[in-house]
C-alpha positions as CSV (number, residue, x, y, z in Angstrom):
1,M,19.8,-11.9,-23.5
2,R,18.9,-14.8,-21.1
3,S,22.2,-14.3,-19.2
4,L,21.4,-10.5,-18.7
5,G,18.0,-11.6,-17.1
6,R,20.0,-13.7,-14.6
7,L,22.3,-11.0,-13.8
8,L,19.5,-8.4,-13.5
9,P,16.5,-10.2,-12.4
10,T,14.7,-6.9,-11.5
11,P,16.3,-4.0,-13.9
12,T,13.9,-1.5,-12.6
13,L,15.0,-2.2,-9.0
14,S,18.7,-2.1,-10.0
15,L,18.3,1.3,-11.7
16,V,16.5,2.6,-8.6
17,L,19.2,1.3,-6.3
18,L,22.0,2.9,-8.4
19,V,20.2,6.1,-8.6
20,V,19.5,6.2,-4.7
21,W,23.1,5.3,-4.1
22,L,24.4,8.2,-6.2
23,L,22.1,10.6,-4.8
24,L,22.9,9.7,-1.2
25,G,26.7,9.9,-2.0
26,R,26.2,13.2,-3.9
27,S,29.1,12.2,-6.1
28,L,29.5,10.8,-9.7
29,S,33.2,9.7,-9.2
30,P,34.2,6.4,-10.7
31,G,34.5,4.8,-7.3
32,Q,30.8,5.7,-6.4
33,L,29.6,4.5,-9.8
34,L,31.4,1.3,-9.6
35,L,30.3,0.6,-5.9
36,G,26.7,1.7,-6.9
37,A,26.6,-0.7,-9.8
38,G,28.1,-3.5,-7.8
39,L,25.3,-3.0,-5.2
40,A,22.6,-2.5,-7.8
41,V,23.4,-5.9,-9.2
42,A,24.2,-7.8,-5.9
43,I,21.1,-6.8,-4.0
44,P,18.5,-8.0,-6.3
45,L,20.4,-11.2,-6.9
46,L,20.6,-11.8,-3.0
47,I,16.8,-11.1,-2.4
48,R,15.3,-12.6,-5.6
49,R,14.2,-15.8,-3.8
50,L,12.2,-13.6,-1.3
51,W,10.1,-12.1,-4.0
52,E,6.6,-13.3,-4.6
53,P,5.5,-12.8,-8.3
54,L,3.1,-9.8,-8.3
55,P,-0.3,-10.4,-9.8
56,R,-1.2,-8.9,-13.1
57,V,-3.4,-5.8,-13.2
58,R,-6.5,-7.1,-15.0
59,K,-8.5,-3.9,-15.2
60,P,-6.1,-0.8,-15.5
61,W,-9.1,1.7,-15.8
62,T,-10.5,0.4,-12.6
63,L,-7.1,0.9,-11.0
64,C,-7.1,4.5,-12.2
65,R,-10.6,5.1,-10.8
66,F,-9.6,3.4,-7.6
67,V,-6.5,5.6,-7.1
68,A,-8.6,8.7,-7.9
69,R,-11.2,7.6,-5.3
70,V,-8.5,6.9,-2.7
71,L,-6.9,10.4,-3.3
72,W,-10.4,12.0,-3.1
73,D,-11.2,10.2,0.2
74,I,-8.0,11.2,1.8
75,L,-8.6,14.8,1.1
76,K,-12.2,14.5,2.3
77,A,-11.2,12.7,5.5
78,N,-8.6,15.3,6.2
79,L,-11.2,17.8,6.2
80,E,-13.6,15.8,8.3
81,V,-10.9,15.0,10.9
82,S,-9.9,18.6,11.1
83,Y,-13.5,19.8,11.7
84,L,-14.0,17.0,14.3
85,I,-11.0,18.2,16.1
86,L,-11.5,21.9,15.9
87,K,-15.4,21.8,16.4
88,P,-16.4,22.5,20.0
89,G,-18.8,20.4,21.7
90,R,-19.0,16.7,20.8
91,A,-15.8,14.6,21.4
92,P,-14.8,12.0,19.0
93,R,-16.0,8.4,19.8
94,P,-13.1,6.1,18.9
95,G,-13.4,2.4,18.6
96,F,-12.3,-0.7,17.1
97,V,-13.9,-2.5,14.1
98,E,-13.1,-6.2,13.1
99,Y,-13.4,-6.1,9.4
100,P,-14.0,-9.5,7.8
101,L,-12.1,-9.8,4.5
102,L,-13.4,-11.4,1.3
103,V,-9.8,-11.4,-0.3
104,R,-7.1,-13.6,0.9
105,E,-4.1,-12.8,-1.4
106,P,-1.3,-10.9,0.5
107,L,-0.8,-8.2,-2.0
108,T,-4.6,-7.4,-2.0
109,I,-4.8,-7.5,1.7
110,T,-1.7,-5.2,2.1
111,L,-3.1,-2.6,-0.4
112,L,-6.3,-2.6,1.5
113,A,-4.8,-2.2,5.0
114,N,-2.7,0.6,3.5
115,T,-5.6,2.3,1.9
116,I,-7.5,2.3,5.1
117,T,-4.4,3.5,7.1
118,L,-3.7,6.4,4.6
119,T,-7.2,7.6,5.0
120,P,-7.3,9.9,8.2
121,G,-9.3,8.8,11.0
122,T,-8.8,5.1,10.4
123,V,-5.8,2.8,11.0
124,S,-5.4,-0.8,10.3
125,T,-4.0,-2.1,13.3
126,N,-4.0,-6.1,12.9
127,I,-4.6,-8.9,10.5
128,R,-5.6,-12.3,11.7
129,L,-3.0,-15.0,10.8
130,D,-5.6,-16.9,8.8
131,R,-6.2,-13.5,6.7
132,S,-9.9,-13.6,7.6
133,S,-10.2,-10.1,9.1
134,L,-8.5,-6.8,9.8
135,L,-8.7,-4.9,13.0
136,I,-9.4,-1.2,12.4
137,H,-9.1,1.5,14.8
138,V,-11.5,4.3,13.8
139,L,-11.3,8.0,15.3
140,D,-15.0,8.5,15.3
141,L,-17.1,5.4,15.1
142,D,-20.9,6.0,14.6
143,D,-22.0,2.8,12.8
144,E,-19.8,-0.2,12.6
145,Q,-21.9,-2.0,9.9
146,A,-21.9,1.1,7.8
147,L,-18.2,1.4,7.9
148,V,-17.7,-2.1,7.0
149,E,-20.0,-1.7,3.9
150,E,-18.1,1.6,3.0
151,I,-14.7,-0.1,3.1
152,R,-16.1,-3.1,1.2
153,S,-17.7,-1.2,-1.7
154,R,-15.3,1.8,-2.0
155,Y,-12.0,-0.2,-1.5
156,E,-12.0,-4.0,-1.2
157,R,-14.4,-4.8,-4.3
158,P,-12.4,-2.6,-6.6
159,L,-9.2,-4.2,-5.6
160,K,-10.7,-7.7,-6.0
161,E,-11.8,-6.5,-9.5
162,I,-8.6,-5.0,-10.3
163,F,-6.7,-8.2,-9.6
164,E,-9.5,-10.6,-10.3
165,C,-8.9,-12.5,-7.1
């Protein structure tokens, strides 16, 4: 069993690579199967030193609530951005906000930045090298401090709780 772990350090990735290879090739011929299996074994072996261990999800129910909240916020923000664009009169007030980070772990920062970017009307544009803050572009910026507090309470604190970091 131990030698299988060395050959397939990430079996899920190997399986996904094989399936994607076969779907892209649109063939189940022996040659495609053999080549796909070879790549599915070789690629994870070649990149395994680049993988950082993923932190363990400490609170799965908080993760479920977080995902539901993000999906709801994406839907709500889509409607708000549509209304802002289609509404005659007041033009959007775009701006940049430097968001001070409480977390320093790369995965948590990445998840936070992606969550912000997935929500229409906001885009994470930059992160400081010391991981102290994110630069966020906002389509319609009313109150910078209110935005910082909303991101912190709705996204960053739950992520911090999920991964206990």
